[in-house]
Backbone as CSV, one residue per row, in Angstrom:
resi,resn,N_x,N_y,N_z,CA_x,CA_y,CA_z,C_x,C_y,C_z
1,UNK,-10.200,54.518,146.348,-8.904,54.070,145.975,-7.924,54.724,146.937
2,UNK,-7.083,53.839,147.530,-6.122,54.373,148.510,-4.872,54.772,147.751
3,UNK,-4.413,55.935,147.990,-3.201,56.427,147.335,-1.943,55.978,148.016
4,UNK,-0.864,56.288,147.396,0.436,55.920,147.984,0.679,56.846,149.179
5,UNK,1.059,56.228,150.281,1.323,57.002,151.479,2.780,57.189,151.623
6,UNK,3.222,58.410,151.736,4.637,58.686,151.935,5.052,58.263,153.332
7,UNK,6.202,57.495,153.412,6.651,57.113,154.772,7.153,58.358,155.480
8,UNK,6.817,58.435,156.758,7.284,59.586,157.477,8.704,59.290,158.012
9,UNK,9.257,60.210,158.718,10.672,60.171,159.161,10.927,58.965,160.049
10,UNK,10.055,58.671,160.975,10.260,57.558,161.934,10.227,56.239,161.167
11,UNK,9.333,56.084,160.224,9.277,54.863,159.416,10.570,54.674,158.645
12,UNK,11.104,55.773,158.063,12.317,55.667,157.333,13.483,55.292,158.233
13,UNK,13.519,55.813,159.440,14.563,55.476,160.425,14.454,53.983,160.794
14,UNK,13.248,53.533,161.040,13.075,52.123,161.394,13.509,51.214,160.226
15,UNK,13.158,51.593,159.020,13.538,50.778,157.876,15.094,50.752,157.696
16,UNK,15.727,51.857,157.905,17.187,51.923,157.815,17.838,51.121,158.902
17,UNK,17.307,51.199,160.138,17.863,50.409,161.236,17.658,48.912,160.974
18,UNK,16.508,48.537,160.432,16.268,47.120,160.118,17.197,46.640,159.037
19,UNK,17.452,47.486,158.040,18.368,47.118,156.964,19.797,46.962,157.525
20,UNK,20.223,47.828,158.423,21.523,47.701,159.037,21.619,46.417,159.876
21,UNK,20.570,46.129,160.612,20.585,44.966,161.448,20.603,43.691,160.606
22,UNK,19.856,43.663,159.490,19.844,42.529,158.543,21.273,42.340,157.957
23,UNK,21.879,43.417,157.577,23.260,43.332,156.987,24.235,42.805,158.018
24,UNK,24.112,43.276,159.284,24.998,42.795,160.326,24.808,41.306,160.621
25,UNK,23.573,40.844,160.631,23.288,39.444,160.845,23.820,38.577,159.699
26,UNK,23.681,39.108,158.511,24.181,38.407,157.338,25.682,38.287,157.396
27,UNK,26.392,39.326,157.842,27.830,39.343,157.994,28.221,38.331,159.078
28,UNK,27.521,38.350,160.208,27.848,37.442,161.319,27.649,35.963,160.927
29,UNK,26.623,35.760,160.098,26.380,34.411,159.651,27.526,33.944,158.738
30,UNK,27.996,34.824,157.878,29.140,34.446,157.024,30.391,34.222,157.837
31,UNK,30.608,35.076,158.850,31.814,34.968,159.632,31.823,33.679,160.435
32,UNK,30.660,33.193,160.814,30.574,31.969,161.623,30.601,30.718,160.761
33,UNK,30.532,30.867,159.468,30.492,29.739,158.559,31.862,29.018,158.515
34,UNK,31.858,27.702,158.831,33.118,26.927,158.863,33.768,26.834,157.481
35,UNK,32.988,26.810,156.430,33.515,26.741,155.076,34.340,28.013,154.756
36,UNK,33.805,29.139,155.206,34.525,30.393,155.022,35.858,30.383,155.790
37,UNK,35.828,29.890,157.020,37.098,29.805,157.785,38.064,28.891,157.074
38,UNK,37.586,27.774,156.533,38.445,26.878,155.810,39.032,27.491,154.557
39,UNK,38.224,28.236,153.815,38.712,28.923,152.645,39.746,29.976,152.998
40,UNK,39.480,30.705,154.106,40.445,31.696,154.524,41.789,31.098,154.945
41,UNK,41.696,29.965,155.692,42.948,29.291,156.070,43.700,28.769,154.852
42,UNK,42.974,28.233,153.866,43.604,27.741,152.640,44.238,28.925,151.895
43,UNK,43.576,30.041,151.849,44.099,31.226,151.170,45.339,31.706,151.891
44,UNK,45.347,31.686,153.207,46.518,32.115,153.995,47.679,31.193,153.726
45,UNK,47.395,29.875,153.699,48.451,28.902,153.404,49.048,29.090,152.033
46,UNK,48.189,29.360,151.058,48.696,29.634,149.675,49.532,30.876,149.687
47,UNK,49.105,31.906,150.350,49.869,33.162,150.397,51.215,32.932,151.038
48,UNK,51.280,32.148,152.081,52.560,31.842,152.777,53.454,31.056,151.811
49,UNK,52.841,30.120,151.082,53.642,29.346,150.147,54.184,30.245,149.027
50,UNK,53.348,31.126,148.504,53.826,32.055,147.483,54.955,32.909,147.995
51,UNK,54.820,33.426,149.230,55.890,34.244,149.796,57.167,33.444,149.943
52,UNK,57.060,32.168,150.340,58.238,31.348,150.501,58.933,31.157,149.120
53,UNK,58.133,30.896,148.094,58.694,30.702,146.771,59.320,32.008,146.252
54,UNK,58.644,33.119,146.533,59.172,34.413,146.112,60.517,34.693,146.795
55,UNK,60.574,34.463,148.120,61.851,34.742,148.795,62.951,33.805,148.305
56,UNK,62.608,32.537,148.027,63.674,31.636,147.504,64.129,32.089,146.137
57,UNK,63.196,32.562,145.284,63.598,33.084,143.961,64.499,34.305,144.134
58,UNK,64.099,35.213,145.039,64.933,36.420,145.250,66.308,36.054,145.765
59,UNK,66.394,35.037,146.683,67.682,34.604,147.154,68.492,34.019,146.027
60,UNK,67.867,33.192,145.113,68.592,32.619,143.983,69.080,33.712,143.063
61,UNK,68.229,34.736,142.828,68.680,35.829,141.950,69.810,36.573,142.565
62,UNK,69.804,36.808,143.854,70.923,37.505,144.540,72.185,36.671,144.447
63,UNK,72.074,35.367,144.657,73.246,34.486,144.541,73.783,34.468,143.131
64,UNK,72.885,34.438,142.156,73.304,34.453,140.745,74.011,35.762,140.421
65,UNK,73.459,36.871,140.932,74.051,38.197,140.696,75.461,38.247,141.327
66,UNK,75.565,37.681,142.512,76.917,37.681,143.203,77.904,36.824,142.395
67,UNK,77.453,35.671,141.895,78.330,34.806,141.068,78.755,35.565,139.802
68,UNK,77.803,36.239,139.157,78.154,37.001,137.976,79.142,38.118,138.275
69,UNK,78.948,38.801,139.388,79.873,39.862,139.798,81.235,39.290,140.039
70,UNK,81.323,38.115,140.681,82.594,37.460,140.948,83.274,37.084,139.646
71,UNK,82.481,36.558,138.705,83.050,36.228,137.396,83.543,37.438,136.694
72,UNK,82.794,38.532,136.773,83.265,39.793,136.120,84.554,40.283,136.759
73,UNK,84.632,40.212,138.082,85.875,40.617,138.734,87.026,39.713,138.338
74,UNK,86.758,38.420,138.271,87.852,37.500,137.889,88.265,37.750,136.448
75,UNK,87.296,38.046,135.538,87.661,38.382,134.185,88.481,39.623,134.110
76,UNK,88.139,40.658,134.930,88.936,41.881,134.970,90.325,41.617,135.439
77,UNK,90.464,40.772,136.515,91.803,40.427,136.991,92.615,39.644,135.926
78,UNK,91.941,38.696,135.231,92.614,37.965,134.158,93.055,38.904,133.032
79,UNK,92.173,39.854,132.709,92.535,40.813,131.628,93.713,41.693,132.086
80,UNK,93.727,42.066,133.342,94.842,42.891,133.816,96.140,42.084,133.799
81,UNK,96.097,40.816,134.204,97.263,39.966,134.185,97.723,39.790,132.757
82,UNK,96.808,39.527,131.821,97.108,39.346,130.425,97.743,40.628,129.845
83,UNK,97.219,41.773,130.207,97.778,43.048,129.726,99.212,43.234,130.285
84,UNK,99.393,42.919,131.533,100.730,43.030,132.170,101.706,42.116,131.457
85,UNK,101.262,40.872,131.199,102.140,39.949,130.450,102.462,40.452,129.041
86,UNK,101.472,41.040,128.402,101.705,41.577,127.072,102.709,42.751,127.115
87,UNK,102.575,43.553,128.149,103.570,44.666,128.333,104.967,44.137,128.561
88,UNK,105.080,43.073,129.344,106.410,42.483,129.621,106.945,41.888,128.368
89,UNK,106.125,41.167,127.597,106.578,40.599,126.343,107.041,41.672,125.369
90,UNK,106.274,42.746,125.252,106.636,43.830,124.372,107.936,44.432,124.811
91,UNK,108.132,44.629,126.114,109.342,45.215,126.621,110.522,44.259,126.330
92,UNK,110.358,42.957,126.519,111.387,41.964,126.243,111.767,41.997,124.766
93,UNK,110.702,42.024,123.925,110.992,42.053,122.479,111.757,43.345,122.079
94,UNK,111.362,44.454,122.727,112.023,45.703,122.442,113.482,45.685,122.887
95,UNK,113.749,45.077,124.050,115.121,44.936,124.540,115.907,44.045,123.616
96,UNK,115.307,42.914,123.161,115.988,42.005,122.251,116.295,42.700,120.935
97,UNK,115.339,43.479,120.429,115.539,44.218,119.186,116.633,45.234,119.330
98,UNK,116.637,45.960,120.432,117.696,46.915,120.694,119.075,46.231,120.788
99,UNK,119.097,45.061,121.448,120.385,44.335,121.544,120.861,43.898,120.175
100,UNK,119.923,43.418,119.310,120.252,43.042,117.929,120.772,44.229,117.171
101,UNK,120.069,45.349,117.287,120.494,46.525,116.576,121.882,47.008,117.030
102,UNK,122.127,46.908,118.343,123.427,47.314,118.907,124.504,46.393,118.400
103,UNK,124.185,45.097,118.380,125.161,44.117,117.868,125.489,44.371,116.365
104,UNK,124.455,44.670,115.588,124.664,44.948,114.202,125.455,46.249,114.042
105,UNK,125.140,47.222,114.848,125.843,48.495,114.787,127.341,48.307,115.204
106,UNK,127.561,47.494,116.250,128.946,47.223,116.683,129.678,46.458,115.622
107,UNK,128.977,45.517,114.931,129.625,44.767,113.877,130.001,45.694,112.743
108,UNK,129.138,46.581,112.351,129.451,47.559,111.309,130.627,48.438,111.714
109,UNK,130.610,48.881,112.966,131.724,49.695,113.479,132.995,48.919,113.450
110,UNK,132.976,47.698,113.901,134.193,46.844,113.926,134.682,46.612,112.534
111,UNK,133.748,46.400,111.574,134.130,46.181,110.195,134.780,47.457,109.662
112,UNK,134.236,48.627,109.965,134.837,49.865,109.501,136.258,50.036,110.071
113,UNK,136.372,49.689,111.368,137.692,49.818,112.038,138.705,48.879,111.406
114,UNK,138.234,47.648,111.151,139.170,46.691,110.567,139.605,47.100,109.151
115,UNK,138.684,47.698,108.393,139.020,48.198,107.059,140.022,49.367,107.142
116,UNK,139.832,50.204,108.098,140.741,51.356,108.214,142.107,50.903,108.700
117,UNK,142.171,49.833,109.483,143.476,49.327,109.973,144.221,48.598,108.889
118,UNK,143.537,48.016,107.949,144.186,47.316,106.835,144.864,48.250,105.877
119,UNK,144.442,49.421,105.787,145.007,50.393,104.850,146.284,50.900,105.291
């Protein structure tokens, strides 16, 4: 009965070299395959399309953000104008109230004066 023979160093080297050569040939065969080239070109086209869609979305988001910022600035300007108008209205009402109070005070003063002149 023949026993198992341990491969010596040279046999192991040859087996490893043959395995490397087989793997290299397998890789070259795949690289030369026209179906693989077609799949790679399709994949590249899809990636380019995805990038185009992504950049257009980013551009739309940036434009939307700019429009929202413009709206916010316009709202701030409108609020500032409204606040200024409110201040002016309050000041006008205050002036009108002061004028009314002065007129009433003057009327009371004139009434007192006329009463004192009658006596």
